Backbone bond lengths (Angstrom), bond angles and torsions (degrees), N, CA, C in turn:
res aa  C-N    CA-C-N  psi(-1)  N-CA   C-N-CA  omega(-1)  CA-C   N-CA-C  phi
1 M - - - 1.458 - - 1.521 111.47 -
2 E 1.339 116.71 -39.05 1.459 120.25 -179.57 1.528 111.32 -64.46
3 E 1.350 116.50 -36.69 1.459 119.81 179.43 1.526 110.91 -64.44
4 L 1.319 116.25 -38.25 1.463 120.41 178.60 1.525 110.86 -65.34
5 T 1.310 117.32 -40.56 1.463 121.24 178.23 1.523 110.79 -62.92
6 V 1.326 116.36 -43.73 1.467 120.40 178.53 1.520 110.05 -62.70
7 L 1.330 117.06 -43.52 1.462 121.18 179.16 1.520 111.42 -60.96
8 I 1.310 117.77 -42.91 1.464 121.20 179.93 1.526 111.10 -66.16
9 V 1.311 118.08 -44.59 1.466 121.54 -178.64 1.524 110.88 -64.90
10 V 1.319 117.31 -45.60 1.467 120.42 179.13 1.526 110.42 -66.48
11 G 1.319 116.70 -38.80 1.466 120.22 176.93 1.518 112.62 -62.09
12 L 1.320 116.62 -42.06 1.466 119.87 177.66 1.528 111.81 -66.11
13 G 1.327 116.72 -40.76 1.464 119.62 176.98 1.519 112.01 -60.87
14 T 1.327 116.05 -42.76 1.471 120.73 177.92 1.521 110.64 -65.36
15 F 1.326 117.44 -42.24 1.456 121.27 179.36 1.526 111.59 -59.33
16 F 1.332 116.52 -46.47 1.462 119.30 -178.49 1.527 111.60 -67.32
17 H 1.320 116.85 -33.06 1.468 119.25 176.72 1.525 110.47 -65.82
18 I 1.312 117.61 -47.37 1.463 121.55 178.86 1.522 110.30 -63.17
19 Q 1.318 116.92 -36.99 1.459 120.69 178.63 1.526 111.21 -63.93
20 S 1.323 118.06 -39.10 1.466 120.18 179.81 1.525 110.76 -67.72
21 I 1.321 117.17 -38.77 1.466 120.04 176.81 1.522 110.23 -64.17
22 G 1.314 116.06 -44.07 1.460 120.16 -179.99 1.517 112.67 -63.31
23 S 1.321 117.17 -39.80 1.465 119.46 -179.05 1.523 111.26 -67.49
24 I 1.309 117.36 -34.01 1.461 119.72 176.67 1.526 109.99 -67.94
25 N 1.328 116.63 -44.10 1.460 119.82 -179.86 1.524 112.05 -64.21
26 V 1.321 117.64 -36.53 1.459 120.93 178.74 1.519 110.68 -68.32
27 S 1.318 117.65 -35.84 1.462 120.59 -176.35 1.530 113.79 -82.53
28 L 1.317 118.83 -4.19 1.471 120.09 -177.37 1.528 112.72 -62.31
29 S 1.325 117.46 -37.93 1.469 118.38 -180.00 1.524 111.28 -66.45
30 A 1.329 117.51 -38.01 1.465 120.75 177.35 1.528 110.76 -67.74
31 I 1.313 117.24 -38.79 1.467 121.08 177.09 1.517 110.09 -62.82
32 Q 1.321 116.99 -43.46 1.468 120.66 179.57 1.525 110.79 -62.87
33 K 1.323 116.17 -41.66 1.462 120.24 -178.84 1.531 111.50 -68.50
34 D 1.337 117.37 -45.85 1.463 121.10 -176.09 1.525 112.85 -69.42
35 F 1.334 116.94 -40.58 1.454 120.26 -175.64 1.517 113.29 -98.11
36 G 1.320 117.32 -8.34 1.453 120.51 179.57 1.525 113.19 65.23
37 T 1.308 117.09 36.70 1.459 120.98 -177.95 1.524 110.97 -90.88
38 G 1.306 114.89 164.27 1.447 120.99 177.89 1.519 111.42 -94.71
39 L 1.317 114.78 -178.08 1.453 120.86 -177.99 1.523 111.79 -65.31
40 A 1.318 117.31 -35.60 1.468 120.39 -179.03 1.528 111.38 -62.46
41 A 1.321 117.65 -41.17 1.464 120.82 178.96 1.524 111.06 -66.52
42 L 1.323 116.58 -36.88 1.464 119.62 178.51 1.522 111.43 -67.62
43 Q 1.306 117.02 -34.94 1.463 119.79 177.64 1.524 111.21 -65.32
44 W 1.325 116.45 -33.03 1.467 120.09 178.38 1.525 111.65 -64.31
45 I 1.327 116.84 -32.24 1.464 119.95 179.69 1.527 110.17 -62.24
46 G 1.327 116.41 -49.71 1.459 119.88 178.07 1.512 112.35 -65.06
47 L 1.326 116.70 -37.72 1.460 120.84 179.43 1.523 111.51 -65.69
48 M 1.310 117.38 -41.25 1.463 120.01 179.68 1.521 111.25 -65.43
49 E 1.324 117.61 -35.76 1.463 119.33 176.64 1.527 110.13 -64.82
50 A 1.327 117.25 -42.30 1.462 120.61 179.53 1.526 111.29 -64.98
51 I 1.322 117.61 -41.29 1.465 121.09 179.27 1.523 110.58 -66.35
52 M 1.323 116.29 -42.82 1.457 119.97 179.46 1.528 110.68 -62.72
53 L 1.329 116.98 -45.55 1.454 120.05 -179.23 1.527 111.14 -64.92
54 S 1.322 117.24 -39.29 1.468 120.58 178.77 1.526 111.00 -63.86
55 G 1.318 116.52 -45.02 1.460 120.22 179.54 1.512 112.19 -63.92
56 L 1.334 116.14 -42.68 1.459 119.46 179.17 1.525 111.52 -68.20
57 S 1.331 117.14 -34.78 1.462 119.91 178.03 1.517 110.84 -62.88
58 L 1.327 116.83 -40.85 1.460 119.60 177.53 1.526 111.57 -64.61
59 C 1.325 116.03 -45.85 1.470 120.04 -178.67 1.522 111.66 -64.22
60 F 1.325 116.72 -47.59 1.455 119.54 -178.09 1.523 111.78 -74.12
61 G 1.331 117.95 -26.99 1.460 120.08 173.11 1.512 111.11 -63.99
62 R 1.314 116.33 -43.45 1.473 120.54 177.29 1.532 110.47 -65.60
63 A 1.333 115.79 -40.63 1.460 118.82 177.55 1.527 110.54 -62.18
64 G 1.322 116.65 -37.59 1.459 120.56 176.90 1.512 111.97 -64.06
65 D 1.338 116.40 -35.89 1.456 119.85 176.35 1.531 111.36 -66.42
66 L 1.327 116.13 -37.06 1.464 120.20 -175.79 1.529 113.42 -80.26
67 I 1.324 116.93 -45.42 1.468 119.09 -173.04 1.520 113.72 -111.75
68 G 1.312 117.49 -5.17 1.462 120.65 178.20 1.517 112.34 108.99
69 R 1.323 115.00 139.48 1.466 120.20 -177.09 1.518 112.85 -66.16
70 K 1.328 116.76 -37.83 1.467 119.38 -179.12 1.517 111.55 -61.33
71 R 1.317 116.83 -44.22 1.473 120.30 -179.77 1.529 110.54 -62.92
72 V 1.323 117.39 -44.05 1.470 120.41 -179.23 1.516 110.32 -65.04
73 F 1.336 117.32 -41.01 1.467 119.65 179.45 1.513 111.03 -65.56
74 K 1.336 117.13 -36.69 1.462 120.34 177.61 1.519 111.58 -67.05
75 I 1.325 117.07 -30.57 1.466 121.00 177.27 1.527 110.20 -63.33
76 G 1.336 115.46 -36.73 1.460 116.81 174.43 1.511 115.18 134.48
77 F 1.302 119.89 10.16 1.452 119.06 177.50 1.515 109.08 -121.17
78 P 1.347 117.15 118.19 1.471 120.14 -178.52 1.504 112.70 -73.83
């Protein structure tokens, strides 16, 4: 039963992460139209999300090593 709970929680965390990436990609055309930006500026939006997620993954991974993965996951970062 515990394995199923872990699978569901990790699956939901992955789903919400993919959903956030997808929503940003879908909104890029509206951002370009509203702000009149070029392709280079739109690429920065996706790049900044990747950099932010990478940095947070390192920080929260280390926090998981120090205080435990369960506590970090309960805080809200998968």
